[in-house]
N, CA, C and O atoms as a GROMACS GRO file, in nm:
protein
  404
    1UNK      N    1   9.212   4.771  11.928
    1UNK     CA    2   9.408   4.758  11.994
    1UNK      C    3   9.341   4.736  12.130
    1UNK      O    4   9.226   4.745  12.173
    2UNK      N    5   9.453   4.706  12.177
    2UNK     CA    6   9.507   4.673  12.337
    2UNK      C    7   9.578   4.765  12.414
    2UNK      O    8   9.694   4.757  12.372
    3UNK      N    9   9.575   4.829  12.484
    3UNK     CA   10   9.563   4.994  12.560
    3UNK      C   11   9.583   4.933  12.710
    3UNK      O   12   9.519   4.864  12.789
    4UNK      N   13   9.666   4.978  12.704
    4UNK     CA   14   9.690   4.987  12.876
    4UNK      C   15   9.760   5.130  12.963
    4UNK      O   16   9.827   5.222  12.916
    5UNK      N   17   9.728   5.113  13.068
    5UNK     CA   18   9.762   5.231  13.172
    5UNK      C   19   9.821   5.220  13.304
    5UNK      O   20   9.762   5.164  13.397
    6UNK      N   21   9.931   5.271  13.313
    6UNK     CA   22  10.010   5.276  13.453
    6UNK      C   23   9.935   5.268  13.588
    6UNK      O   24   9.820   5.243  13.620
    7UNK      N   25  10.023   5.294  13.638
    7UNK     CA   26  10.029   5.285  13.762
    7UNK      C   27   9.974   5.441  13.807
    7UNK      O   28  10.036   5.530  13.751
    8UNK      N   29   9.916   5.466  13.857
    8UNK     CA   30   9.896   5.640  14.002
    8UNK      C   31   9.951   5.629  14.077
    8UNK      O   32   9.977   5.513  14.107
    9UNK      N   33   9.998   5.718  14.147
    9UNK     CA   34  10.032   5.774  14.293
    9UNK      C   35   9.954   5.799  14.343
    9UNK      O   36   9.843   5.794  14.289
   10UNK      N   37   9.970   5.836  14.462
   10UNK     CA   38   9.866   5.862  14.519
   10UNK      C   39   9.928   6.006  14.620
   10UNK      O   40   9.970   5.960  14.726
   11UNK      N   41   9.942   6.142  14.616
   11UNK     CA   42   9.949   6.245  14.605
   11UNK      C   43   9.985   6.346  14.547
   11UNK      O   44  10.021   6.456  14.589
   12UNK      N   45   9.967   6.273  14.377
   12UNK     CA   46  10.056   6.374  14.308
   12UNK      C   47  10.196   6.404  14.276
   12UNK      O   48  10.230   6.443  14.164
   13UNK      N   49  10.270   6.387  14.365
   13UNK     CA   50  10.391   6.418  14.329
   13UNK      C   51  10.535   6.354  14.382
   13UNK      O   52  10.539   6.243  14.435
   14UNK      N   53  10.613   6.410  14.368
   14UNK     CA   54  10.736   6.338  14.354
   14UNK      C   55  10.782   6.344  14.518
   14UNK      O   56  10.874   6.271  14.551
   15UNK      N   57  10.748   6.390  14.571
   15UNK     CA   58  10.754   6.434  14.754
   15UNK      C   59  10.732   6.280  14.813
   15UNK      O   60  10.710   6.175  14.752
   16UNK      N   61  10.744   6.302  14.936
   16UNK     CA   62  10.705   6.174  15.071
   16UNK      C   63  10.632   6.104  15.053
   16UNK      O   64  10.635   5.985  15.084
   17UNK      N   65  10.496   6.196  14.962
   17UNK     CA   66  10.376   6.156  14.997
   17UNK      C   67  10.346   6.031  14.822
   17UNK      O   68  10.255   5.949  14.807
   18UNK      N   69  10.445   6.061  14.735
   18UNK     CA   70  10.474   5.982  14.635
   18UNK      C   71  10.500   5.841  14.655
   18UNK      O   72  10.608   5.796  14.692
   19UNK      N   73  10.336   5.735  14.614
   19UNK     CA   74  10.386   5.619  14.694
   19UNK      C   75  10.259   5.567  14.629
   19UNK      O   76  10.161   5.634  14.596
   20UNK      N   77  10.278   5.441  14.615
   20UNK     CA   78  10.102   5.313  14.557
   20UNK      C   79  10.017   5.362  14.607
   20UNK      O   80  10.046   5.405  14.719
   21UNK      N   81   9.832   5.393  14.548
   21UNK     CA   82   9.795   5.423  14.576
   21UNK      C   83   9.746   5.393  14.695
   21UNK      O   84   9.706   5.477  14.775
   22UNK      N   85   9.747   5.236  14.718
   22UNK     CA   86   9.660   5.152  14.803
   22UNK      C   87   9.731   5.022  14.743
   22UNK      O   88   9.778   5.026  14.630
   23UNK      N   89   9.744   4.832  14.871
   23UNK     CA   90   9.797   4.770  14.877
   23UNK      C   91   9.701   4.710  14.794
   23UNK      O   92   9.773   4.630  14.735
   24UNK      N   93   9.580   4.692  14.746
   24UNK     CA   94   9.472   4.613  14.704
   24UNK      C   95   9.533   4.571  14.571
   24UNK      O   96   9.529   4.456  14.528
   25UNK      N   97   9.587   4.671  14.513
   25UNK     CA   98   9.610   4.615  14.331
   25UNK      C   99   9.778   4.542  14.317
   25UNK      O  100   9.828   4.503  14.212
   26UNK      N  101   9.829   4.537  14.432
   26UNK     CA  102   9.951   4.479  14.454
   26UNK      C  103   9.897   4.318  14.479
   26UNK      O  104   9.813   4.287  14.564
   27UNK      N  105   9.964   4.226  14.385
   27UNK     CA  106   9.930   4.066  14.470
   27UNK      C  107  10.027   4.032  14.538
   27UNK      O  108  10.119   4.104  14.576
   28UNK      N  109  10.010   3.922  14.557
   28UNK     CA  110  10.106   3.909  14.666
   28UNK      C  111  10.280   3.920  14.714
   28UNK      O  112  10.356   3.950  14.806
   29UNK      N  113  10.269   3.853  14.532
   29UNK     CA  114  10.499   3.863  14.497
   29UNK      C  115  10.512   4.010  14.416
   29UNK      O  116  10.585   4.025  14.318
   30UNK      N  117  10.420   4.125  14.478
   30UNK     CA  118  10.411   4.251  14.434
   30UNK      C  119  10.404   4.303  14.330
   30UNK      O  120  10.445   4.418  14.315
   31UNK      N  121  10.342   4.222  14.218
   31UNK     CA  122  10.319   4.220  14.089
   31UNK      C  123  10.162   4.286  14.112
   31UNK      O  124  10.090   4.255  14.207
   32UNK      N  125  10.125   4.379  14.011
   32UNK     CA  126  10.022   4.504  13.991
   32UNK      C  127   9.942   4.401  13.991
   32UNK      O  128   9.986   4.293  13.951
   33UNK      N  129   9.809   4.414  14.037
   33UNK     CA  130   9.696   4.303  13.951
   33UNK      C  131   9.709   4.376  13.828
   33UNK      O  132   9.780   4.477  13.824
   34UNK      N  133   9.630   4.321  13.696
   34UNK     CA  134   9.577   4.349  13.584
   34UNK      C  135   9.488   4.309  13.552
   34UNK      O  136   9.463   4.189  13.567
   35UNK      N  137   9.395   4.404  13.488
   35UNK     CA  138   9.237   4.426  13.464
   35UNK      C  139   9.236   4.442  13.320
   35UNK      O  140   9.299   4.526  13.257
   36UNK      N  141   9.136   4.328  13.262
   36UNK     CA  142   9.128   4.320  13.103
   36UNK      C  143   8.954   4.363  13.066
   36UNK      O  144   8.864   4.281  13.045
   37UNK      N  145   8.939   4.546  13.066
   37UNK     CA  146   8.802   4.557  13.009
   37UNK      C  147   8.743   4.565  12.902
   37UNK      O  148   8.778   4.654  12.825
   38UNK      N  149   8.623   4.462  12.861
   38UNK     CA  150   8.628   4.456  12.696
   38UNK      C  151   8.469   4.491  12.721
   38UNK      O  152   8.387   4.440  12.797
   39UNK      N  153   8.457   4.611  12.615
   39UNK     CA  154   8.343   4.718  12.572
   39UNK      C  155   8.380   4.740  12.442
   39UNK      O  156   8.495   4.759  12.404
   40UNK      N  157   8.306   4.740  12.392
   40UNK     CA  158   8.230   4.823  12.229
   40UNK      C  159   8.232   4.967  12.267
   40UNK      O  160   8.266   5.031  12.168
   41UNK      N  161   8.213   5.033  12.353
   41UNK     CA  162   8.178   5.116  12.388
   41UNK      C  163   8.308   5.263  12.393
   41UNK      O  164   8.295   5.352  12.477
   42UNK      N  165   8.405   5.264  12.310
   42UNK     CA  166   8.497   5.351  12.379
   42UNK      C  167   8.510   5.478  12.482
   42UNK      O  168   8.619   5.509  12.530
   43UNK      N  169   8.403   5.539  12.507
   43UNK     CA  170   8.384   5.582  12.603
   43UNK      C  171   8.360   5.536  12.741
   43UNK      O  172   8.406   5.609  12.828
   44UNK      N  173   8.260   5.365  12.803
   44UNK     CA  174   8.340   5.331  12.861
   44UNK      C  175   8.450   5.253  12.894
   44UNK      O  176   8.486   5.210  13.004
   45UNK      N  177   8.504   5.238  12.772
   45UNK     CA  178   8.603   5.150  12.826
   45UNK      C  179   8.764   5.318  12.882
   45UNK      O  180   8.857   5.324  12.962
   46UNK      N  181   8.729   5.371  12.822
   46UNK     CA  182   8.822   5.524  12.897
   46UNK      C  183   8.792   5.584  13.005
   46UNK      O  184   8.880   5.648  13.063
   47UNK      N  185   8.640   5.574  13.065
   47UNK     CA  186   8.606   5.578  13.234
   47UNK      C  187   8.630   5.489  13.252
   47UNK      O  188   8.726   5.529  13.317
   48UNK      N  189   8.642   5.338  13.262
   48UNK     CA  190   8.646   5.226  13.299
   48UNK      C  191   8.782   5.220  13.380
   48UNK      O  192   8.819   5.192  13.494
   49UNK      N  193   8.856   5.276  13.218
   49UNK     CA  194   9.008   5.215  13.243
   49UNK      C  195   9.070   5.384  13.357
   49UNK      O  196   9.164   5.385  13.437
   50UNK      N  197   9.020   5.448  13.337
   50UNK     CA  198   9.081   5.598  13.430
   50UNK      C  199   9.045   5.569  13.527
   50UNK      O  200   9.111   5.641  13.602
   51UNK      N  201   8.967   5.494  13.603
   51UNK     CA  202   8.927   5.441  13.719
   51UNK      C  203   9.034   5.364  13.801
   51UNK      O  204   9.089   5.391  13.908
   52UNK      N  205   9.045   5.254  13.715
   52UNK     CA  206   9.115   5.132  13.754
   52UNK      C  207   9.270   5.169  13.772
   52UNK      O  208   9.338   5.143  13.871
   53UNK      N  209   9.305   5.224  13.676
   53UNK     CA  210   9.477   5.273  13.676
   53UNK      C  211   9.470   5.405  13.746
   53UNK      O  212   9.576   5.456  13.780
   54UNK      N  213   9.352   5.469  13.774
   54UNK     CA  214   9.379   5.554  13.945
   54UNK      C  215   9.396   5.506  14.023
   54UNK      O  216   9.496   5.553  14.077
   55UNK      N  217   9.338   5.395  14.099
   55UNK     CA  218   9.356   5.291  14.197
   55UNK      C  219   9.470   5.179  14.215
   55UNK      O  220   9.483   5.094  14.302
   56UNK      N  221   9.542   5.208  14.107
   56UNK     CA  222   9.682   5.135  14.097
   56UNK      C  223   9.676   5.056  14.001
   56UNK      O  224   9.789   5.052  13.952
   57UNK      N  225   9.591   4.974  13.932
   57UNK     CA  226   9.590   4.823  13.863
   57UNK      C  227   9.625   4.862  13.754
   57UNK      O  228   9.607   4.977  13.714
   58UNK      N  229   9.692   4.750  13.677
   58UNK     CA  230   9.744   4.783  13.534
   58UNK      C  231   9.609   4.766  13.447
   58UNK      O  232   9.533   4.703  13.522
   59UNK      N  233   9.552   4.788  13.342
   59UNK     CA  234   9.489   4.797  13.340
   59UNK      C  235   9.513   4.812  13.130
   59UNK      O  236   9.553   4.907  13.063
   60UNK      N  237   9.461   4.652  13.081
   60UNK     CA  238   9.412   4.658  12.948
   60UNK      C  239   9.351   4.646  12.838
   60UNK      O  240   9.395   4.555  12.767
   61UNK      N  241   9.237   4.724  12.783
   61UNK     CA  242   9.087   4.728  12.695
   61UNK      C  243   9.127   4.687  12.561
   61UNK      O  244   9.220   4.689  12.480
   62UNK      N  245   9.001   4.645  12.583
   62UNK     CA  246   8.998   4.572  12.353
   62UNK      C  247   8.834   4.601  12.384
   62UNK      O  248   8.759   4.616  12.480
   63UNK      N  249   8.831   4.599  12.231
   63UNK     CA  250   8.686   4.675  12.220
   63UNK      C  251   8.566   4.536  12.087
   63UNK      O  252   8.456   4.525  12.033
   64UNK      N  253   8.715   4.456  12.108
   64UNK     CA  254   8.602   4.345  12.095
   64UNK      C  255   8.693   4.205  12.149
   64UNK      O  256   8.804   4.194  12.201
   65UNK      N  257   8.582   4.100  12.109
   65UNK     CA  258   8.640   3.961  12.170
   65UNK      C  259   8.762   3.906  12.124
   65UNK      O  260   8.825   3.855  12.216
   66UNK      N  261   8.830   3.897  11.988
   66UNK     CA  262   8.890   3.800  11.932
   66UNK      C  263   9.092   3.955  11.982
   66UNK      O  264   9.212   3.932  11.992
   67UNK      N  265   9.006   4.087  11.997
   67UNK     CA  266   9.102   4.183  12.105
   67UNK      C  267   9.130   4.109  12.218
   67UNK      O  268   9.251   4.087  12.225
   68UNK      N  269   9.052   4.051  12.334
   68UNK     CA  270   9.036   4.042  12.440
   68UNK      C  271   9.118   3.926  12.454
   68UNK      O  272   9.200   3.938  12.545
   69UNK      N  273   9.122   3.821  12.393
   69UNK     CA  274   9.181   3.721  12.364
   69UNK      C  275   9.290   3.735  12.372
   69UNK      O  276   9.366   3.709  12.465
   70UNK      N  277   9.309   3.784  12.266
   70UNK     CA  278   9.505   3.826  12.234
   70UNK      C  279   9.557   3.888  12.367
   70UNK      O  280   9.646   3.847  12.441
   71UNK      N  281   9.494   3.978  12.374
   71UNK     CA  282   9.560   4.037  12.528
   71UNK      C  283   9.540   3.980  12.583
   71UNK      O  284   9.590   4.034  12.682
   72UNK      N  285   9.482   3.856  12.634
   72UNK     CA  286   9.467   3.760  12.804
   72UNK      C  287   9.547   3.627  12.747
   72UNK      O  288   9.578   3.531  12.817
   73UNK      N  289   9.572   3.641  12.619
   73UNK     CA  290   9.668   3.522  12.558
   73UNK      C  291   9.821   3.548  12.578
   73UNK      O  292   9.893   3.455  12.613
   74UNK      N  293   9.877   3.690  12.554
   74UNK     CA  294  10.042   3.770  12.613
   74UNK      C  295  10.032   3.753  12.778
   74UNK      O  296  10.118   3.697  12.846
   75UNK      N  297   9.916   3.810  12.824
   75UNK     CA  298   9.899   3.888  12.922
   75UNK      C  299   9.806   3.849  13.036
   75UNK      O  300   9.741   3.947  13.074
   76UNK      N  301   9.781   3.739  13.103
   76UNK     CA  302   9.659   3.702  13.149
   76UNK      C  303   9.609   3.776  13.255
   76UNK      O  304   9.677   3.803  13.354
   77UNK      N  305   9.483   3.812  13.240
   77UNK     CA  306   9.456   3.939  13.321
   77UNK      C  307   9.369   3.864  13.534
   77UNK      O  308   9.269   3.792  13.543
   78UNK      N  309   9.419   3.896  13.608
   78UNK     CA  310   9.384   3.878  13.714
   78UNK      C  311   9.182   3.926  13.737
   78UNK      O  312   9.104   3.905  13.830
   79UNK      N  313   9.172   3.972  13.643
   79UNK     CA  314   9.000   4.004  13.674
   79UNK      C  315   8.977   4.050  13.522
   79UNK      O  316   9.068   4.124  13.486
   80UNK      N  317   8.899   4.033  13.444
   80UNK     CA  318   8.810   4.048  13.381
   80UNK      C  319   8.649   4.127  13.399
   80UNK      O  320   8.544   4.088  13.451
   81UNK      N  321   8.676   4.216  13.350
   81UNK     CA  322   8.549   4.320  13.372
   81UNK      C  323   8.504   4.349  13.194
   81UNK      O  324   8.573   4.399  13.105
   82UNK      N  325   8.340   4.284  13.190
   82UNK     CA  326   8.297   4.274  13.009
   82UNK      C  327   8.149   4.310  13.024
   82UNK      O  328   8.070   4.300  13.118
   83UNK      N  329   8.137   4.362  12.879
   83UNK     CA  330   7.994   4.467  12.873
   83UNK      C  331   7.890   4.294  12.854
   83UNK      O  332   7.963   4.195  12.843
   84UNK      N  333   7.805   4.278  12.853
   84UNK     CA  334   7.746   4.164  12.835
   84UNK      C  335   7.699   4.146  12.697
   84UNK      O  336   7.684   4.032  12.654
   85UNK      N  337   7.666   4.282  12.603
   85UNK     CA  338   7.639   4.252  12.504
   85UNK      C  339   7.730   4.314  12.386
   85UNK      O  340   7.704   4.434  12.384
   86UNK      N  341   7.785   4.296  12.329
   86UNK     CA  342   7.896   4.320  12.224
   86UNK      C  343   7.848   4.344  12.082
   86UNK      O  344   7.725   4.344  12.070
   87UNK      N  345   7.928   4.369  11.958
   87UNK     CA  346   7.854   4.378  11.820
   87UNK      C  347   7.892   4.241  11.813
   87UNK      O  348   7.942   4.172  11.902
   88UNK      N  349   7.850   4.197  11.647
   88UNK     CA  350   7.905   4.110  11.575
   88UNK      C  351   7.771   3.959  11.648
   88UNK      O  352   7.756   3.849  11.593
   89UNK      N  353   7.703   4.002  11.767
   89UNK     CA  354   7.617   3.852  11.788
   89UNK      C  355   7.690   3.805  11.886
   89UNK      O  356   7.641   3.702  11.934
   90UNK      N  357   7.834   3.857  11.957
   90UNK     CA  358   7.897   3.847  12.081
   90UNK      C  359   7.849   3.865  12.176
   90UNK      O  360   7.737   3.914  12.192
   91UNK      N  361   7.944   3.817  12.280
   91UNK     CA  362   7.903   3.850  12.411
   91UNK      C  363   7.980   3.838  12.538
   91UNK      O  364   8.067   3.751  12.534
   92UNK      N  365   7.967   3.919  12.674
   92UNK     CA  366   8.063   3.933  12.745
   92UNK      C  367   8.079   3.739  12.831
   92UNK      O  368   8.193   3.695  12.846
   93UNK      N  369   7.973   3.663  12.868
   93UNK     CA  370   7.940   3.569  12.921
   93UNK      C  371   8.045   3.433  12.744
   93UNK      O  372   8.106   3.327  12.751
   94UNK      N  373   8.029   3.476  12.687
   94UNK     CA  374   8.136   3.401  12.566
   94UNK      C  375   8.270   3.446  12.582
   94UNK      O  376   8.353   3.360  12.554
   95UNK      N  377   8.302   3.528  12.609
   95UNK     CA  378   8.423   3.619  12.603
   95UNK      C  379   8.524   3.563  12.757
   95UNK      O  380   8.641   3.526  12.765
   96UNK      N  381   8.442   3.575  12.837
   96UNK     CA  382   8.487   3.520  12.991
   96UNK      C  383   8.498   3.361  12.991
   96UNK      O  384   8.573   3.294  13.062
   97UNK      N  385   8.375   3.300  12.860
   97UNK     CA  386   8.421   3.153  12.851
   97UNK      C  387   8.580   3.138  12.834
   97UNK      O  388   8.657   3.073  12.905
   98UNK      N  389   8.609   3.216  12.718
   98UNK     CA  390   8.745   3.161  12.662
   98UNK      C  391   8.797   3.224  12.704
   98UNK      O  392   8.906   3.200  12.652
   99UNK      N  393   8.817   3.331  12.794
   99UNK     CA  394   8.961   3.357  12.832
   99UNK      C  395   8.999   3.263  12.931
   99UNK      O  396   9.115   3.224  12.933
  100UNK      N  397   8.922   3.225  13.006
  100UNK     CA  398   8.910   3.111  13.109
  100UNK      C  399   9.004   3.014  13.054
  100UNK      O  400   9.117   3.010  13.102
  101UNK      N  401   8.964   2.920  12.938
  101UNK     CA  402   9.026   2.811  12.862
  101UNK      C  403   9.112   2.838  12.856
  101UNK      O  404   9.194   2.769  12.797
   0.00000   0.00000   0.00000
């Protein structure tokens, strides 16, 4: 299944320091950059997702190529991070190629 994590806040509170963690996650039009992480290991997905979400990125995850393709079709990512070797004889290079098409 595709999972999404939202924007993290610097300072961790509601006070004056509660602001976006960094501008690097924003596109020029103000939208947050979306990262799609594809890995068949749930622990890797969780770790990378937590790091990216903590940096302010909108993160979608997928455990297989078909789920990643669906996620990318619904909301195209600005960046794809994927494992090279996936189950079912598929790989990250194939996934990247199919998502770019």
